C-alpha positions in Angstrom: 104.4 80.6 144.2 104.7 78.9 140.8 101.2 77.7 141.1 99.9 81.3 141.0 102.5 82.5 138.4 100.0 82.6 135.5 97.6 84.9 137.5 100.6 87.1 138.5 101.8 87.4 134.9 98.2 88.1 133.7 97.8 90.8 136.3 101.2 92.4 135.3 100.1 92.4 131.7 96.8 94.1 132.6 98.6 96.7 134.6 101.1 97.4 131.8 98.3 97.8 129.3 96.5 100.2 131.7 99.6 102.3 132.3 100.2 102.6 128.5 96.6 103.6 128.0 96.8 106.2 130.8 100.0 107.7 129.3 98.6 107.8 125.8 95.1 109.1 126.5 95.2 110.5 130.0 98.6 112.2 130.1 98.8 113.5 126.6 101.2 110.9 125.2 99.1 110.3 122.1 99.1 114.0 121.3 102.9 114.2 121.6 103.3 111.2 119.2 100.7 112.7 116.8 102.4 116.1 116.8 105.8 114.6 116.0 104.3 112.5 113.3 102.4 115.4 111.8 105.5 117.5 111.6 107.4 114.8 109.8 104.4 114.2 107.6 104.3 117.9 106.5 108.0 117.7 105.6 107.3 114.6 103.5 104.4 116.4 101.8 106.7 119.3 100.8 109.3 116.9 99.5 106.6 115.1 97.6 105.5 118.3 95.9 109.2 119.0 94.9 109.4 115.4 93.6 106.4 115.8 91.5 107.7 119.0 89.9 111.0 117.3 89.3 109.2 114.3 87.7 107.1 116.6 85.5 110.3 118.5 84.5 111.9 115.2 83.4 114.8 115.4 85.8 116.9 112.2 86.1 116.2 110.0 89.1 113.0 111.9 89.9 110.9 108.7 89.7 112.8 106.9 92.4 113.2 110.0 94.5 109.4 110.4 94.5 109.0 106.7 95.5 111.3 107.2 98.4 109.5 110.3 99.6 106.1 108.4 99.3 107.6 105.6 101.3 108.7 108.0 104.0 105.3 109.7 104.0 103.6 106.4 104.6 106.1 105.6 107.4 105.5 108.8 109.3 101.8 108.9 108.5 101.4 105.4 110.0 102.0 106.9 113.5 98.6 108.5 113.3 95.2 106.9 113.9 94.1 104.1 111.6 96.3 102.0 109.3 95.5 98.9 111.3 98.4 99.0 113.6 96.2 98.5 116.6 94.2 95.7 115.0 97.2 93.9 113.6 99.1 94.2 116.9 96.0 93.2 119.0 95.4 90.2 116.7 99.1 89.1 117.0 98.9 89.5 120.8 95.6 87.7 121.3 95.8 84.9 118.7 98.2 82.1 118.0 99.4 83.2 114.6 102.7 82.4 112.9 105.1 85.2 112.3 105.0 84.6 108.6 101.2 84.8 108.5 101.1 87.8 110.7 103.7 89.6 108.6 101.8 88.7 105.4 98.6 90.1 107.0 100.3 93.4 107.9 101.7 93.9 104.4 98.5 92.8 102.7 96.4 95.1 104.8 98.5 98.2 103.9 98.6 97.3 100.2 94.9 96.8 100.2 94.5 100.2 101.7 96.5 101.7 98.9 94.4 99.8 96.4 91.3 101.3 97.9 92.7 104.8 97.4 93.5 104.0 93.8 90.0 102.7 93.1 88.3 105.6 94.9 90.2 108.2 92.9 89.9 106.5 89.5 86.2 105.9 90.0 85.7 109.4 91.4 87.5 111.3 88.6 86.4 109.1 85.6 82.9 108.1 86.6 81.6 111.0 88.8 84.0 113.8 88.0 84.7 114.4 91.7 87.3 116.9 92.8 89.7 116.9 95.7 87.1 118.1 98.3 84.5 115.5 97.4 87.0 112.6 97.3 88.6 113.6 100.6 85.2 114.0 102.2 84.2 110.6 101.0 87.4 109.1 102.5 87.2 110.9 105.8 83.4 111.3 106.5 82.1 108.0 105.0 84.8 105.4 104.7 86.7 106.2 107.9 83.8 105.6 110.2 83.0 102.4 108.4 86.6 101.2 108.9 86.7 102.2 112.6 83.4 100.5 113.2 84.6 97.2 111.6 87.8 97.3 113.6 85.8 97.9 116.8 83.8 94.8 115.9 87.0 92.8 115.5 88.1 94.0 118.9 84.8 92.9 120.4 85.2 89.5 118.7 88.7 89.0 120.3 87.4 90.2 123.7 84.4 87.8 123.7 86.6 84.9 122.4 89.1 85.4 125.2 86.4 85.6 127.8 84.8 82.4 126.5 88.2 80.6 126.5 88.9 81.7 130.0 85.4 80.6 131.2 85.9 77.2 129.6 89.3 76.8 131.3 87.7 77.8 134.6 85.0 75.2 134.2 87.5 72.5 133.2 89.6 73.3 136.2 86.6 73.0 138.5 85.5 69.8 136.8 89.0 68.4 137.2 88.9 69.1 141.0 85.5 67.5 141.3 86.6 64.5 139.3 89.7 63.9 141.5 87.5 64.1 144.6 85.1 61.4 143.3 87.4 58.5 142.8 86.2 56.5 145.9 84.2 54.2 143.7 84.8 53.0 140.1 82.2 51.0 138.2 83.7 48.4 135.9 80.3 47.3 134.4 80.2 47.7 130.6 77.0 47.5 128.6 78.3 46.1 125.3 74.9 45.8 123.7 74.7 49.6 123.6 78.2 50.2 122.1 78.7 53.3 120.0 81.5 53.9 117.5 82.9 57.3 118.4 85.5 59.0 116.3 86.9 62.5 116.4 85.9 65.3 114.0 87.4 64.8 110.6 88.4 61.1 111.3 87.1 58.5 108.9 84.1 56.6 110.2 84.8 52.9 110.5 81.2 52.0 109.5 80.5 54.2 106.5 84.1 55.1 105.4 83.4 58.9 105.2 84.4 61.9 107.2 81.6 63.6 109.1 83.3 67.0 109.5 86.5 68.9 109.2 89.5 68.2 111.4 90.3 70.6 114.2 93.2 72.0 112.2 91.1 72.5 109.1 88.4 74.3 111.2 91.1 76.5 112.8 92.6 77.3 109.4 89.2 78.2 108.1 88.5 80.5 111.0 92.0 82.1 110.7 91.5 82.8 107.0 88.1 84.3 107.7 89.6 86.5 110.4 92.4 87.6 108.1 89.9 88.5 105.4 87.9 90.5 107.9 91.0 92.3 109.2 92.2 93.3 105.7 88.7 94.5 104.7 88.3 96.6 107.8 91.6 98.3 107.4 91.3 98.7 103.6 87.9 100.3 103.9 89.6 103.6 104.8 92.0 104.8 102.2 94.9 107.1 103.1 94.1 110.7 102.4 97.7 111.4 101.4 97.5 108.7 98.7 94.2 110.3 97.5 95.9 113.7 97.3 98.9 112.3 95.5 96.7 110.5 92.9 94.7 113.6 92.2 97.8 115.7 91.7 99.4 113.1 89.4 96.2 112.7 87.4 96.0 116.5 86.8 99.7 116.5 85.9 99.1 113.6 83.5 101.6 111.3 85.4 98.9 109.1 87.0 101.2 106.0 86.7 103.6 107.7 89.1 100.7 108.4 91.5 99.6 104.8 91.5 103.1 103.6 92.2 103.5 106.2 94.8 100.3 105.1 96.6 101.6 101.6 96.9 105.0 102.9 98.1 103.1 104.7 100.8 101.4 101.4 101.6 104.8 99.8 102.0 105.8 102.6 104.3 102.8 102.1 106.5 103.4 98.3 106.3 106.8 98.7 107.7 105.4 100.3 110.9 102.5 97.9 111.1 104.9 95.0 110.6 107.1 96.1 113.5 104.0 96.4 115.8 102.9 92.9 114.7 106.2 91.3 115.3 106.5 93.0 118.7 103.1 91.8 119.7 103.8 88.2 118.5 107.1 88.3 120.4 105.5 89.4 123.6 102.9 86.7 123.3 105.4 84.0 122.5 107.7 85.0 125.3 105.0 85.0 127.9 103.5 81.7 126.7 106.9 80.0 126.4 107.6 80.6 130.1 104.3 79.0 131.1 104.3 75.9 128.9 107.0 74.1 130.9 104.3 72.8 133.3 101.0 71.2 132.4 100.1 73.7 129.8 97.1 75.2 131.6 99.1 78.2 132.7 99.9 79.0 129.1 96.3 78.6 128.1 95.2 81.0 130.9 97.8 83.6 129.8 96.6 83.2 126.2 93.0 83.9 127.2 94.1 86.9 129.3 96.1 88.3 126.4 93.2 87.9 124.0 90.9 89.7 126.5 93.4 92.6 126.9 94.0 92.9 123.2 90.3 92.8 122.3 89.4 95.3 125.0 92.1 97.7 123.9 91.2 97.5 120.2 87.5 97.9 121.0 88.0 100.9 123.3 90.4 102.8 121.0 88.5 102.1 117.8 85.3 103.2 119.4 87.0 106.4 120.4 88.2 106.9 116.8 84.7 106.1 115.5 83.1 108.7 117.8 85.6 111.3 116.7 85.0 110.7 113.0 81.2 110.9 113.2 
């Protein structure tokens, strides 16, 4: 029974993901979530308009009240499509990332998205004299499909990486069985005239005194930073339309500084939701793998590969759906 436990857990994980997907997109669960979030978002927009009027009127405490409303708007708006929840959560589920790095990635992605909104509005109104309709159309019709396409590519990357890892584990397992069955004869002959000096990647060569490549940890860190940059860029490519609207209003009311601060407050609001998703995904991954690492470690490796395939497939499917809707 324990021998097949990794396969059982992997199957349960796949079934759970399938059930969640069926509820969200087959039984209308996603529509229920979106309707509730949209209602809360409208209330936050009305409160934001009142906060702007209070700020323009010079009422005491209006600044911090507006920041609180912007944070709440970002929080409720994060329940809708985009904002990288799926990508961050899928990345945390499929890759071995520390909680600190995953948390930093979630916050950096949301703040980068706010920065994109600020840059878009400032460039639009100062350089091209764009209005609200042109800026909103640029964000929704041009930048949103780009963002969804990039996130779909990240999902494909996770999917292919997990499949490759699972295939290698399968080959290694078959090789191990073949090797154990071939121990009837062992050749002790050594040809010392043809001796090579082998050393691992990143180790100092004994003959030349130089390293011929990065260590495994250095290569992994390089890949992880590249992945992090790709994730941040794909999420930040689509600015929040609420932040664009706020920046335009504050620019016309001549309180643009409040709009910039409010956009980043929205970013922190979305980051709070994304962070919760990321920590939940990392906790699920860590809990599953911790149960499987008590043996020889191969069970945990197979679970990790299965999680990466599930996460990548989910990100790819849902981001492609968002991409098709936005085109």
